[in-house]
N, CA, C and O atoms as a Tripos MOL2 file, in Angstrom:
@<TRIPOS>MOLECULE
protein
  304   303    76     0     0
PROTEIN
NO_CHARGES

@<TRIPOS>ATOM
      1 N          -6.5930   -6.1820    4.8920 N.3       1 MET1
      2 CA         -5.4280   -5.3660    4.5990 C.3       1 MET1
      3 C          -5.5560   -4.7640    3.2010 C.2       1 MET1
      4 O          -5.2440   -3.5940    2.9820 O.2       1 MET1
      5 N          -6.0120   -5.5750    2.2750 N.am      2 LYS2
      6 CA         -6.1490   -5.1440    0.8900 C.3       2 LYS2
      7 C          -7.0860   -3.9450    0.7850 C.2       2 LYS2
      8 O          -6.8190   -2.9970    0.0470 O.2       2 LYS2
      9 N          -8.1720   -4.0000    1.5220 N.am      3 LYS3
     10 CA         -9.1630   -2.9160    1.4880 C.3       3 LYS3
     11 C          -8.5840   -1.6200    2.0560 C.2       3 LYS3
     12 O          -8.8200   -0.5450    1.5050 O.2       3 LYS3
     13 N          -7.8420   -1.7100    3.1290 N.am      4 LEU4
     14 CA         -7.2250   -0.5350    3.7490 C.3       4 LEU4
     15 C          -6.2800    0.1600    2.7820 C.2       4 LEU4
     16 O          -6.3560    1.3760    2.6080 O.2       4 LEU4
     17 N          -5.3980   -0.5920    2.1560 N.am      5 ILE5
     18 CA         -4.4240   -0.0200    1.2310 C.3       5 ILE5
     19 C          -5.1300    0.5850    0.0220 C.2       5 ILE5
     20 O          -4.7440    1.6550   -0.4490 O.2       5 ILE5
     21 N          -6.1550   -0.0870   -0.4800 N.am      6 LYS6
     22 CA         -6.8870    0.4140   -1.6480 C.3       6 LYS6
     23 C          -7.5990    1.7180   -1.3260 C.2       6 LYS6
     24 O          -7.5820    2.6410   -2.1400 O.2       6 LYS6
     25 N          -8.2200    1.8150   -0.1660 N.am      7 VAL7
     26 CA         -8.9080    3.0560    0.2240 C.3       7 VAL7
     27 C          -7.9100    4.2030    0.3570 C.2       7 VAL7
     28 O          -8.1730    5.3130   -0.1060 O.2       7 VAL7
     29 N          -6.7830    3.9440    0.9800 N.am      8 LEU8
     30 CA         -5.7660    4.9800    1.1280 C.3       8 LEU8
     31 C          -5.2450    5.4500   -0.2340 C.2       8 LEU8
     32 O          -5.1210    6.6500   -0.4770 O.2       8 LEU8
     33 N          -4.9440    4.5030   -1.1080 N.am      9 ALA9
     34 CA         -4.3690    4.8500   -2.4080 C.3       9 ALA9
     35 C          -5.3710    5.5700   -3.3020 C.2       9 ALA9
     36 O          -5.0130    6.5440   -3.9650 O.2       9 ALA9
     37 N          -6.6090    5.1120   -3.3290 N.am     10 THR10
     38 CA         -7.5930    5.7570   -4.2040 C.3      10 THR10
     39 C          -7.9010    7.1790   -3.7670 C.2      10 THR10
     40 O          -8.2670    8.0160   -4.5920 O.2      10 THR10
     41 N          -7.7580    7.4570   -2.4920 N.am     11 SER11
     42 CA         -8.0090    8.8230   -2.0250 C.3      11 SER11
     43 C          -6.8670    9.7710   -2.3870 C.2      11 SER11
     44 O          -7.0440   10.9890   -2.3520 O.2      11 SER11
     45 N          -5.7120    9.2350   -2.7310 N.am     12 LEU12
     46 CA         -4.5510   10.0610   -3.0470 C.3      12 LEU12
     47 C          -4.3780   10.3540   -4.5370 C.2      12 LEU12
     48 O          -3.8240   11.3930   -4.8960 O.2      12 LEU12
     49 N          -4.8380    9.4670   -5.4020 N.am     13 VAL13
     50 CA         -4.4970    9.5400   -6.8250 C.3      13 VAL13
     51 C          -5.5800   10.2360   -7.6550 C.2      13 VAL13
     52 O          -6.7120   10.4150   -7.2080 O.2      13 VAL13
     53 N          -5.1970   10.6230   -8.8820 N.am     14 ASP14
     54 CA         -6.1390   11.2250   -9.8230 C.3      14 ASP14
     55 C          -6.8960   10.1610  -10.6210 C.2      14 ASP14
     56 O          -8.0070   10.4120  -11.0890 O.2      14 ASP14
     57 N          -6.3040    8.9840  -10.7780 N.am     15 ASN15
     58 CA         -6.9160    7.8890  -11.5380 C.3      15 ASN15
     59 C          -7.2290    6.7120  -10.6140 C.2      15 ASN15
     60 O          -6.4990    5.7200  -10.6230 O.2      15 ASN15
     61 N          -8.2920    6.8000   -9.8220 N.am     16 PRO16
     62 CA         -8.5740    5.7280   -8.8590 C.3      16 PRO16
     63 C          -8.9360    4.3990   -9.5140 C.2      16 PRO16
     64 O          -8.8350    3.3530   -8.8740 O.2      16 PRO16
     65 N          -9.3570    4.4200  -10.7760 N.am     17 ASP17
     66 CA         -9.7030    3.1760  -11.4630 C.3      17 ASP17
     67 C          -8.4820    2.3110  -11.7500 C.2      17 ASP17
     68 O          -8.6090    1.1020  -11.9430 O.2      17 ASP17
     69 N          -7.3070    2.9190  -11.7780 N.am     18 GLU18
     70 CA         -6.0900    2.1780  -12.1060 C.3      18 GLU18
     71 C          -5.3370    1.6720  -10.8720 C.2      18 GLU18
     72 O          -4.2340    1.1420  -10.9990 O.2      18 GLU18
     73 N          -5.9130    1.8270   -9.7020 N.am     19 VAL19
     74 CA         -5.2890    1.3300   -8.4700 C.3      19 VAL19
     75 C          -5.5540   -0.1670   -8.3510 C.2      19 VAL19
     76 O          -6.7010   -0.6110   -8.3890 O.2      19 VAL19
     77 N          -4.4860   -0.9290   -8.2100 N.am     20 GLU20
     78 CA         -4.6050   -2.3730   -8.0220 C.3      20 GLU20
     79 C          -3.8080   -2.7810   -6.7910 C.2      20 GLU20
     80 O          -2.6900   -2.3140   -6.5740 O.2      20 GLU20
     81 N          -4.3950   -3.6490   -6.0000 N.am     21 VAL21
     82 CA         -3.7400   -4.1480   -4.7910 C.3      21 VAL21
     83 C          -3.7770   -5.6700   -4.8370 C.2      21 VAL21
     84 O          -4.8380   -6.2720   -5.0040 O.2      21 VAL21
     85 N          -2.6010   -6.2870   -4.6850 N.am     22 ARG22
     86 CA         -2.4900   -7.7440   -4.6550 C.3      22 ARG22
     87 C          -1.8350   -8.1590   -3.3400 C.2      22 ARG22
     88 O          -0.9190   -7.5010   -2.8440 O.2      22 ARG22
     89 N          -2.3240   -9.2520   -2.7970 N.am     23 GLU23
     90 CA         -1.7580   -9.7900   -1.5630 C.3      23 GLU23
     91 C          -1.0750  -11.1220   -1.8450 C.2      23 GLU23
     92 O          -1.6260  -11.9810   -2.5350 O.2      23 GLU23
     93 N           0.1200  -11.2840   -1.3090 N.am     24 ILE24
     94 CA          0.8370  -12.5490   -1.3870 C.3      24 ILE24
     95 C           1.0530  -12.9950    0.0520 C.2      24 ILE24
     96 O           1.8220  -12.3850    0.7950 O.2      24 ILE24
     97 N           0.3730  -14.0540    0.4300 N.am     25 GLU25
     98 CA          0.3820  -14.4870    1.8220 C.3      25 GLU25
     99 C           1.3860  -15.6020    2.0430 C.2      25 GLU25
    100 O           1.4510  -16.5660    1.2810 O.2      25 GLU25
    101 N           2.1700  -15.4500    3.1070 N.am     26 GLY26
    102 CA          3.0890  -16.4870    3.5400 C.3      26 GLY26
    103 C           2.6640  -16.9980    4.8980 C.2      26 GLY26
    104 O           1.5680  -16.6960    5.3700 O.2      26 GLY26
    105 N           3.5400  -17.7800    5.5320 N.am     27 GLU27
    106 CA          3.2090  -18.3150    6.8560 C.3      27 GLU27
    107 C           3.0460  -17.2240    7.8950 C.2      27 GLU27
    108 O           2.0270  -17.1390    8.5800 O.2      27 GLU27
    109 N           4.0810  -16.3830    8.0010 N.am     28 ARG28
    110 CA          4.0330  -15.3230    9.0120 C.3      28 ARG28
    111 C           4.1090  -13.9320    8.4080 C.2      28 ARG28
    112 O           4.1030  -12.9420    9.1400 O.2      28 ARG28
    113 N           4.1810  -13.8380    7.0890 N.am     29 ALA29
    114 CA          4.3240  -12.5380    6.4420 C.3      29 ALA29
    115 C           3.2640  -12.3570    5.3630 C.2      29 ALA29
    116 O           2.7630  -13.3240    4.7890 O.2      29 ALA29
    117 N           2.9440  -11.1200    5.1100 N.am     30 LEU30
    118 CA          1.9890  -10.7600    4.0740 C.3      30 LEU30
    119 C           2.6160   -9.6620    3.2400 C.2      30 LEU30
    120 O           2.9790   -8.6110    3.7670 O.2      30 LEU30
    121 N           2.7460   -9.8950    1.9420 N.am     31 ILE31
    122 CA          3.2930   -8.8880    1.0430 C.3      31 ILE31
    123 C           2.1240   -8.2830    0.2810 C.2      31 ILE31
    124 O           1.3350   -8.9970   -0.3380 O.2      31 ILE31
    125 N           2.0200   -6.9750    0.3320 N.am     32 VAL32
    126 CA          0.9630   -6.2550   -0.3650 C.3      32 VAL32
    127 C           1.6110   -5.4290   -1.4670 C.2      32 VAL32
    128 O           2.4390   -4.5580   -1.1990 O.2      32 VAL32
    129 N           1.2270   -5.7100   -2.7100 N.am     33 GLU33
    130 CA          1.7610   -4.9650   -3.8510 C.3      33 GLU33
    131 C           0.7230   -3.9340   -4.2780 C.2      33 GLU33
    132 O          -0.4210   -4.2700   -4.5830 O.2      33 GLU33
    133 N           1.1410   -2.6880   -4.2920 N.am     34 LEU34
    134 CA          0.2690   -1.5840   -4.6900 C.3      34 LEU34
    135 C           0.7340   -1.0810   -6.0470 C.2      34 LEU34
    136 O           1.8920   -0.7010   -6.2180 O.2      34 LEU34
    137 N          -0.1780   -1.0820   -7.0030 N.am     35 SER35
    138 CA          0.1440   -0.6280   -8.3480 C.3      35 SER35
    139 C          -0.7850    0.5260   -8.7030 C.2      35 SER35
    140 O          -2.0040    0.4120   -8.5770 O.2      35 SER35
    141 N          -0.2000    1.6410   -9.1500 N.am     36 VAL36
    142 CA         -0.9820    2.8100   -9.5610 C.3      36 VAL36
    143 C          -0.5090    3.2520  -10.9430 C.2      36 VAL36
    144 O           0.4990    2.7590  -11.4480 O.2      36 VAL36
    145 N          -1.2360    4.1740  -11.5440 N.am     37 ALA37
    146 CA         -0.8370    4.7220  -12.8390 C.3      37 ALA37
    147 C           0.4990    5.4370  -12.6870 C.2      37 ALA37
    148 O           0.8190    5.9550  -11.6170 O.2      37 ALA37
    149 N           1.2640    5.4600  -13.7530 N.am     38 SER38
    150 CA          2.5990    6.0730  -13.6710 C.3      38 SER38
    151 C           2.5240    7.5620  -13.3390 C.2      38 SER38
    152 O           3.4400    8.1000  -12.7180 O.2      38 SER38
    153 N           1.4460    8.2330  -13.7440 N.am     39 ASP39
    154 CA          1.2810    9.6560  -13.4170 C.3      39 ASP39
    155 C           1.0530    9.8750  -11.9230 C.2      39 ASP39
    156 O           1.3890   10.9320  -11.3870 O.2      39 ASP39
    157 N           0.4880    8.8840  -11.2610 N.am     40 ASP40
    158 CA          0.1460    9.0100   -9.8430 C.3      40 ASP40
    159 C           1.2160    8.4650   -8.9070 C.2      40 ASP40
    160 O           1.0550    8.5360   -7.6890 O.2      40 ASP40
    161 N           2.2880    7.9320   -9.4390 N.am     41 MET41
    162 CA          3.3270    7.3170   -8.6100 C.3      41 MET41
    163 C           3.8820    8.3140   -7.5900 C.2      41 MET41
    164 O           4.0740    7.9600   -6.4260 O.2      41 MET41
    165 N           4.1370    9.5290   -8.0020 N.am     42 GLY42
    166 CA          4.6780   10.5370   -7.1000 C.3      42 GLY42
    167 C           3.7340   10.8960   -5.9740 C.2      42 GLY42
    168 O           4.1730   11.2080   -4.8660 O.2      42 GLY42
    169 N           2.4430   10.8550   -6.2470 N.am     43 LYS43
    170 CA          1.4590   11.1840   -5.2120 C.3      43 LYS43
    171 C           1.3920   10.1160   -4.1380 C.2      43 LYS43
    172 O           1.1570   10.4160   -2.9670 O.2      43 LYS43
    173 N           1.6000    8.8710   -4.5360 N.am     44 VAL44
    174 CA          1.5570    7.7720   -3.5660 C.3      44 VAL44
    175 C           2.8440    7.7250   -2.7480 C.2      44 VAL44
    176 O           2.8240    7.3660   -1.5710 O.2      44 VAL44
    177 N           3.9600    8.0880   -3.3740 N.am     45 ILE45
    178 CA          5.2380    8.0750   -2.6660 C.3      45 ILE45
    179 C           5.3870    9.3160   -1.7960 C.2      45 ILE45
    180 O           5.8320    9.2180   -0.6530 O.2      45 ILE45
    181 N           5.0230   10.4730   -2.3180 N.am     46 GLY46
    182 CA          5.0990   11.7120   -1.5510 C.3      46 GLY46
    183 C           6.5010   12.2880   -1.5060 C.2      46 GLY46
    184 O           7.4670   11.6590   -1.9390 O.2      46 GLY46
    185 N           6.5910   13.4800   -0.9790 N.am     47 LYS47
    186 CA          7.8940   14.1370   -0.8560 C.3      47 LYS47
    187 C           8.7590   13.3670    0.1180 C.2      47 LYS47
    188 O           8.3600   13.1050    1.2530 O.2      47 LYS47
    189 N           9.9400   13.0090   -0.3320 N.am     48 GLN48
    190 CA         10.9210   12.2530    0.4450 C.3      48 GLN48
    191 C          10.3420   10.9420    0.9940 C.2      48 GLN48
    192 O          10.8210   10.4230    2.0020 O.2      48 GLN48
    193 N           9.3100   10.4110    0.3230 N.am     49 GLY49
    194 CA          8.7460    9.1240    0.7100 C.3      49 GLY49
    195 C           7.8710    9.1510    1.9430 C.2      49 GLY49
    196 O           7.6090    8.1020    2.5310 O.2      49 GLY49
    197 N           7.4130   10.3240    2.3510 N.am     50 LYS50
    198 CA          6.6420   10.4230    3.5930 C.3      50 LYS50
    199 C           5.2940    9.7230    3.5110 C.2      50 LYS50
    200 O           4.8870    9.0680    4.4710 O.2      50 LYS50
    201 N           4.5970    9.8420    2.3990 N.am     51 ILE51
    202 CA          3.2860    9.1940    2.2740 C.3      51 ILE51
    203 C           3.4560    7.6750    2.2120 C.2      51 ILE51
    204 O           2.6920    6.9350    2.8320 O.2      51 ILE51
    205 N           4.4560    7.2160    1.4660 N.am     52 ALA52
    206 CA          4.7190    5.7740    1.3960 C.3      52 ALA52
    207 C           5.0450    5.2200    2.7800 C.2      52 ALA52
    208 O           4.5800    4.1390    3.1430 O.2      52 ALA52
    209 N           5.8350    5.9500    3.5460 N.am     53 ARG53
    210 CA          6.1670    5.5110    4.9150 C.3      53 ARG53
    211 C           4.9250    5.4610    5.7930 C.2      53 ARG53
    212 O           4.7810    4.5610    6.6200 O.2      53 ARG53
    213 N           4.0270    6.4270    5.6140 N.am     54 ALA54
    214 CA          2.8000    6.4500    6.4100 C.3      54 ALA54
    215 C           1.8980    5.2640    6.0570 C.2      54 ALA54
    216 O           1.3130    4.6440    6.9450 O.2      54 ALA54
    217 N           1.7860    4.9480    4.7650 N.am     55 ILE55
    218 CA          0.9870    3.7990    4.3440 C.3      55 ILE55
    219 C           1.5760    2.5160    4.9250 C.2      55 ILE55
    220 O           0.8460    1.6570    5.4190 O.2      55 ILE55
    221 N           2.8980    2.3950    4.8630 N.am     56 ARG56
    222 CA          3.5570    1.1980    5.4100 C.3      56 ARG56
    223 C           3.3700    1.1060    6.9220 C.2      56 ARG56
    224 O           3.1910    0.0120    7.4580 O.2      56 ARG56
    225 N           3.4110    2.2370    7.6100 N.am     57 ALA57
    226 CA          3.2380    2.2290    9.0670 C.3      57 ALA57
    227 C           1.8250    1.7910    9.4460 C.2      57 ALA57
    228 O           1.6500    1.0220   10.3910 O.2      57 ALA57
    229 N           0.8170    2.2730    8.7200 N.am     58 LEU58
    230 CA         -0.5570    1.8550    9.0050 C.3      58 LEU58
    231 C          -0.7480    0.3640    8.7410 C.2      58 LEU58
    232 O          -1.3980   -0.3360    9.5170 O.2      58 LEU58
    233 N          -0.1720   -0.1110    7.6370 N.am     59 ALA59
    234 CA         -0.2900   -1.5320    7.3140 C.3      59 ALA59
    235 C           0.4200   -2.3890    8.3510 C.2      59 ALA59
    236 O          -0.0750   -3.4500    8.7320 O.2      59 ALA59
    237 N           1.5770   -1.9310    8.8060 N.am     60 LYS60
    238 CA          2.3240   -2.6810    9.8130 C.3      60 LYS60
    239 C           1.5670   -2.7210   11.1400 C.2      60 LYS60
    240 O           1.5580   -3.7470   11.8210 O.2      60 LYS60
    241 N           0.9330   -1.6060   11.5070 N.am     61 ALA61
    242 CA          0.1590   -1.5640   12.7490 C.3      61 ALA61
    243 C          -1.0290   -2.5170   12.6880 C.2      61 ALA61
    244 O          -1.3180   -3.2200   13.6560 O.2      61 ALA61
    245 N          -1.7110   -2.5370   11.5550 N.am     62 LYS62
    246 CA         -2.8310   -3.4610   11.4200 C.3      62 LYS62
    247 C          -2.3370   -4.9090   11.3910 C.2      62 LYS62
    248 O          -2.9920   -5.7980   11.9350 O.2      62 LYS62
    249 N          -1.1990   -5.1440   10.7650 N.am     63 GLY63
    250 CA         -0.6280   -6.4850   10.7240 C.3      63 GLY63
    251 C          -0.2310   -6.9840   12.0950 C.2      63 GLY63
    252 O          -0.3800   -8.1680   12.3950 O.2      63 GLY63
    253 N           0.2740   -6.0890   12.9330 N.am     64 ASN64
    254 CA          0.6530   -6.4740   14.2920 C.3      64 ASN64
    255 C          -0.5580   -6.9360   15.0990 C.2      64 ASN64
    256 O          -0.4310   -7.7970   15.9700 O.2      64 ASN64
    257 N          -1.7220   -6.3730   14.8180 N.am     65 LYS65
    258 CA         -2.9330   -6.7760   15.5320 C.3      65 LYS65
    259 C          -3.3120   -8.2220   15.2360 C.2      65 LYS65
    260 O          -3.8440   -8.9240   16.0960 O.2      65 LYS65
    261 N          -3.0310   -8.6590   14.0040 N.am     66 VAL66
    262 CA         -3.3970  -10.0320   13.6360 C.3      66 VAL66
    263 C          -2.1980  -10.9710   13.6590 C.2      66 VAL66
    264 O          -2.3270  -12.1450   13.3110 O.2      66 VAL66
    265 N          -1.0370  -10.4720   14.0630 N.am     67 GLY67
    266 CA          0.1450  -11.3160   14.1960 C.3      67 GLY67
    267 C           0.8680  -11.6080   12.9040 C.2      67 GLY67
    268 O           1.5140  -12.6500   12.7840 O.2      67 GLY67
    269 N           0.7780  -10.7160   11.9310 N.am     68 LYS68
    270 CA          1.4540  -10.8940   10.6450 C.3      68 LYS68
    271 C           2.4410   -9.7610   10.4270 C.2      68 LYS68
    272 O           2.2060   -8.6240   10.8370 O.2      68 LYS68
    273 N           3.5410  -10.0870    9.7810 N.am     69 ASN69
    274 CA          4.4960   -9.0770    9.3610 C.3      69 ASN69
    275 C           4.0610   -8.6220    7.9710 C.2      69 ASN69
    276 O           4.0130   -9.4320    7.0460 O.2      69 ASN69
    277 N           3.7430   -7.3380    7.8120 N.am     70 VAL70
    278 CA          3.2080   -6.8280    6.5550 C.3      70 VAL70
    279 C           4.2700   -5.9680    5.8610 C.2      70 VAL70
    280 O           4.8830   -5.0900    6.4690 O.2      70 VAL70
    281 N           4.4660   -6.2480    4.5730 N.am     71 VAL71
    282 CA          5.3870   -5.4860    3.7450 C.3      71 VAL71
    283 C           4.5880   -4.9030    2.5920 C.2      71 VAL71
    284 O           3.9260   -5.6420    1.8630 O.2      71 VAL71
    285 N           4.6430   -3.5780    2.4150 N.am     72 VAL72
    286 CA          3.9360   -2.9190    1.3180 C.3      72 VAL72
    287 C           4.9620   -2.5300    0.2750 C.2      72 VAL72
    288 O           5.9070   -1.7950    0.5600 O.2      72 VAL72
    289 N           4.7670   -3.0320   -0.9450 N.am     73 GLU73
    290 CA          5.6360   -2.6920   -2.0660 C.3      73 GLU73
    291 C           4.8350   -1.8810   -3.0700 C.2      73 GLU73
    292 O           3.7290   -2.2610   -3.4530 O.2      73 GLU73
    293 N           5.4000   -0.7670   -3.4890 N.am     74 ILE74
    294 CA          4.7480    0.0610   -4.5040 C.3      74 ILE74
    295 C           5.4310   -0.2480   -5.8250 C.2      74 ILE74
    296 O           6.6150    0.0330   -6.0080 O.2      74 ILE74
    297 N           4.6660   -0.8340   -6.7470 N.am     75 VAL75
    298 CA          5.2130   -1.2560   -8.0330 C.3      75 VAL75
    299 C           4.5600   -0.4540   -9.1500 C.2      75 VAL75
    300 O           3.4440    0.0470   -9.0150 O.2      75 VAL75
    301 N           5.2890   -0.3480  -10.2540 N.am     76 SER76
    302 CA          4.7320    0.4050  -11.3830 C.3      76 SER76
    303 C           4.1320   -0.5200  -12.4140 C.2      76 SER76
    304 O           3.6160   -0.0590  -13.4320 O.2      76 SER76
@<TRIPOS>BOND
     1     1     2 1
     2     2     3 1
     3     3     4 2
     4     3     5 am
     5     5     6 1
     6     6     7 1
     7     7     8 2
     8     7     9 am
     9     9    10 1
    10    10    11 1
    11    11    12 2
    12    11    13 am
    13    13    14 1
    14    14    15 1
    15    15    16 2
    16    15    17 am
    17    17    18 1
    18    18    19 1
    19    19    20 2
    20    19    21 am
    21    21    22 1
    22    22    23 1
    23    23    24 2
    24    23    25 am
    25    25    26 1
    26    26    27 1
    27    27    28 2
    28    27    29 am
    29    29    30 1
    30    30    31 1
    31    31    32 2
    32    31    33 am
    33    33    34 1
    34    34    35 1
    35    35    36 2
    36    35    37 am
    37    37    38 1
    38    38    39 1
    39    39    40 2
    40    39    41 am
    41    41    42 1
    42    42    43 1
    43    43    44 2
    44    43    45 am
    45    45    46 1
    46    46    47 1
    47    47    48 2
    48    47    49 am
    49    49    50 1
    50    50    51 1
    51    51    52 2
    52    51    53 am
    53    53    54 1
    54    54    55 1
    55    55    56 2
    56    55    57 am
    57    57    58 1
    58    58    59 1
    59    59    60 2
    60    59    61 am
    61    61    62 1
    62    62    63 1
    63    63    64 2
    64    63    65 am
    65    65    66 1
    66    66    67 1
    67    67    68 2
    68    67    69 am
    69    69    70 1
    70    70    71 1
    71    71    72 2
    72    71    73 am
    73    73    74 1
    74    74    75 1
    75    75    76 2
    76    75    77 am
    77    77    78 1
    78    78    79 1
    79    79    80 2
    80    79    81 am
    81    81    82 1
    82    82    83 1
    83    83    84 2
    84    83    85 am
    85    85    86 1
    86    86    87 1
    87    87    88 2
    88    87    89 am
    89    89    90 1
    90    90    91 1
    91    91    92 2
    92    91    93 am
    93    93    94 1
    94    94    95 1
    95    95    96 2
    96    95    97 am
    97    97    98 1
    98    98    99 1
    99    99   100 2
   100    99   101 am
   101   101   102 1
   102   102   103 1
   103   103   104 2
   104   103   105 am
   105   105   106 1
   106   106   107 1
   107   107   108 2
   108   107   109 am
   109   109   110 1
   110   110   111 1
   111   111   112 2
   112   111   113 am
   113   113   114 1
   114   114   115 1
   115   115   116 2
   116   115   117 am
   117   117   118 1
   118   118   119 1
   119   119   120 2
   120   119   121 am
   121   121   122 1
   122   122   123 1
   123   123   124 2
   124   123   125 am
   125   125   126 1
   126   126   127 1
   127   127   128 2
   128   127   129 am
   129   129   130 1
   130   130   131 1
   131   131   132 2
   132   131   133 am
   133   133   134 1
   134   134   135 1
   135   135   136 2
   136   135   137 am
   137   137   138 1
   138   138   139 1
   139   139   140 2
   140   139   141 am
   141   141   142 1
   142   142   143 1
   143   143   144 2
   144   143   145 am
   145   145   146 1
   146   146   147 1
   147   147   148 2
   148   147   149 am
   149   149   150 1
   150   150   151 1
   151   151   152 2
   152   151   153 am
   153   153   154 1
   154   154   155 1
   155   155   156 2
   156   155   157 am
   157   157   158 1
   158   158   159 1
   159   159   160 2
   160   159   161 am
   161   161   162 1
   162   162   163 1
   163   163   164 2
   164   163   165 am
   165   165   166 1
   166   166   167 1
   167   167   168 2
   168   167   169 am
   169   169   170 1
   170   170   171 1
   171   171   172 2
   172   171   173 am
   173   173   174 1
   174   174   175 1
   175   175   176 2
   176   175   177 am
   177   177   178 1
   178   178   179 1
   179   179   180 2
   180   179   181 am
   181   181   182 1
   182   182   183 1
   183   183   184 2
   184   183   185 am
   185   185   186 1
   186   186   187 1
   187   187   188 2
   188   187   189 am
   189   189   190 1
   190   190   191 1
   191   191   192 2
   192   191   193 am
   193   193   194 1
   194   194   195 1
   195   195   196 2
   196   195   197 am
   197   197   198 1
   198   198   199 1
   199   199   200 2
   200   199   201 am
   201   201   202 1
   202   202   203 1
   203   203   204 2
   204   203   205 am
   205   205   206 1
   206   206   207 1
   207   207   208 2
   208   207   209 am
   209   209   210 1
   210   210   211 1
   211   211   212 2
   212   211   213 am
   213   213   214 1
   214   214   215 1
   215   215   216 2
   216   215   217 am
   217   217   218 1
   218   218   219 1
   219   219   220 2
   220   219   221 am
   221   221   222 1
   222   222   223 1
   223   223   224 2
   224   223   225 am
   225   225   226 1
   226   226   227 1
   227   227   228 2
   228   227   229 am
   229   229   230 1
   230   230   231 1
   231   231   232 2
   232   231   233 am
   233   233   234 1
   234   234   235 1
   235   235   236 2
   236   235   237 am
   237   237   238 1
   238   238   239 1
   239   239   240 2
   240   239   241 am
   241   241   242 1
   242   242   243 1
   243   243   244 2
   244   243   245 am
   245   245   246 1
   246   246   247 1
   247   247   248 2
   248   247   249 am
   249   249   250 1
   250   250   251 1
   251   251   252 2
   252   251   253 am
   253   253   254 1
   254   254   255 1
   255   255   256 2
   256   255   257 am
   257   257   258 1
   258   258   259 1
   259   259   260 2
   260   259   261 am
   261   261   262 1
   262   262   263 1
   263   263   264 2
   264   263   265 am
   265   265   266 1
   266   266   267 1
   267   267   268 2
   268   267   269 am
   269   269   270 1
   270   270   271 1
   271   271   272 2
   272   271   273 am
   273   273   274 1
   274   274   275 1
   275   275   276 2
   276   275   277 am
   277   277   278 1
   278   278   279 1
   279   279   280 2
   280   279   281 am
   281   281   282 1
   282   282   283 1
   283   283   284 2
   284   283   285 am
   285   285   286 1
   286   286   287 1
   287   287   288 2
   288   287   289 am
   289   289   290 1
   290   290   291 1
   291   291   292 2
   292   291   293 am
   293   293   294 1
   294   294   295 1
   295   295   296 2
   296   295   297 am
   297   297   298 1
   298   298   299 1
   299   299   300 2
   300   299   301 am
   301   301   302 1
   302   302   303 1
   303   303   304 2
@<TRIPOS>SUBSTRUCTURE
     1 MET1         2 RESIDUE 1 A MET
     2 LYS2         6 RESIDUE 1 A LYS
     3 LYS3        10 RESIDUE 1 A LYS
     4 LEU4        14 RESIDUE 1 A LEU
     5 ILE5        18 RESIDUE 1 A ILE
     6 LYS6        22 RESIDUE 1 A LYS
     7 VAL7        26 RESIDUE 1 A VAL
     8 LEU8        30 RESIDUE 1 A LEU
     9 ALA9        34 RESIDUE 1 A ALA
    10 THR10       38 RESIDUE 1 A THR
    11 SER11       42 RESIDUE 1 A SER
    12 LEU12       46 RESIDUE 1 A LEU
    13 VAL13       50 RESIDUE 1 A VAL
    14 ASP14       54 RESIDUE 1 A ASP
    15 ASN15       58 RESIDUE 1 A ASN
    16 PRO16       62 RESIDUE 1 A PRO
    17 ASP17       66 RESIDUE 1 A ASP
    18 GLU18       70 RESIDUE 1 A GLU
    19 VAL19       74 RESIDUE 1 A VAL
    20 GLU20       78 RESIDUE 1 A GLU
    21 VAL21       82 RESIDUE 1 A VAL
    22 ARG22       86 RESIDUE 1 A ARG
    23 GLU23       90 RESIDUE 1 A GLU
    24 ILE24       94 RESIDUE 1 A ILE
    25 GLU25       98 RESIDUE 1 A GLU
    26 GLY26      102 RESIDUE 1 A GLY
    27 GLU27      106 RESIDUE 1 A GLU
    28 ARG28      110 RESIDUE 1 A ARG
    29 ALA29      114 RESIDUE 1 A ALA
    30 LEU30      118 RESIDUE 1 A LEU
    31 ILE31      122 RESIDUE 1 A ILE
    32 VAL32      126 RESIDUE 1 A VAL
    33 GLU33      130 RESIDUE 1 A GLU
    34 LEU34      134 RESIDUE 1 A LEU
    35 SER35      138 RESIDUE 1 A SER
    36 VAL36      142 RESIDUE 1 A VAL
    37 ALA37      146 RESIDUE 1 A ALA
    38 SER38      150 RESIDUE 1 A SER
    39 ASP39      154 RESIDUE 1 A ASP
    40 ASP40      158 RESIDUE 1 A ASP
    41 MET41      162 RESIDUE 1 A MET
    42 GLY42      166 RESIDUE 1 A GLY
    43 LYS43      170 RESIDUE 1 A LYS
    44 VAL44      174 RESIDUE 1 A VAL
    45 ILE45      178 RESIDUE 1 A ILE
    46 GLY46      182 RESIDUE 1 A GLY
    47 LYS47      186 RESIDUE 1 A LYS
    48 GLN48      190 RESIDUE 1 A GLN
    49 GLY49      194 RESIDUE 1 A GLY
    50 LYS50      198 RESIDUE 1 A LYS
    51 ILE51      202 RESIDUE 1 A ILE
    52 ALA52      206 RESIDUE 1 A ALA
    53 ARG53      210 RESIDUE 1 A ARG
    54 ALA54      214 RESIDUE 1 A ALA
    55 ILE55      218 RESIDUE 1 A ILE
    56 ARG56      222 RESIDUE 1 A ARG
    57 ALA57      226 RESIDUE 1 A ALA
    58 LEU58      230 RESIDUE 1 A LEU
    59 ALA59      234 RESIDUE 1 A ALA
    60 LYS60      238 RESIDUE 1 A LYS
    61 ALA61      242 RESIDUE 1 A ALA
    62 LYS62      246 RESIDUE 1 A LYS
    63 GLY63      250 RESIDUE 1 A GLY
    64 ASN64      254 RESIDUE 1 A ASN
    65 LYS65      258 RESIDUE 1 A LYS
    66 VAL66      262 RESIDUE 1 A VAL
    67 GLY67      266 RESIDUE 1 A GLY
    68 LYS68      270 RESIDUE 1 A LYS
    69 ASN69      274 RESIDUE 1 A ASN
    70 VAL70      278 RESIDUE 1 A VAL
    71 VAL71      282 RESIDUE 1 A VAL
    72 VAL72      286 RESIDUE 1 A VAL
    73 GLU73      290 RESIDUE 1 A GLU
    74 ILE74      294 RESIDUE 1 A ILE
    75 VAL75      298 RESIDUE 1 A VAL
    76 SER76      302 RESIDUE 1 A SER
């Protein structure tokens, strides 16, 4: 999951070196924290949150395959 989110985020931002992805694993849930440079925050969120929703949808679909509930949080 971490690799998927990192590939998606690095392809969107101007500063790919500052992309950090952390996973916090629970019993049935996985929280993925995505951190990008403050200049790139808008690019990851997108207009009206469309890109963020798309990233969350892809993560949720992959999580469903392995039986985990995946939550993607974009933090600064």
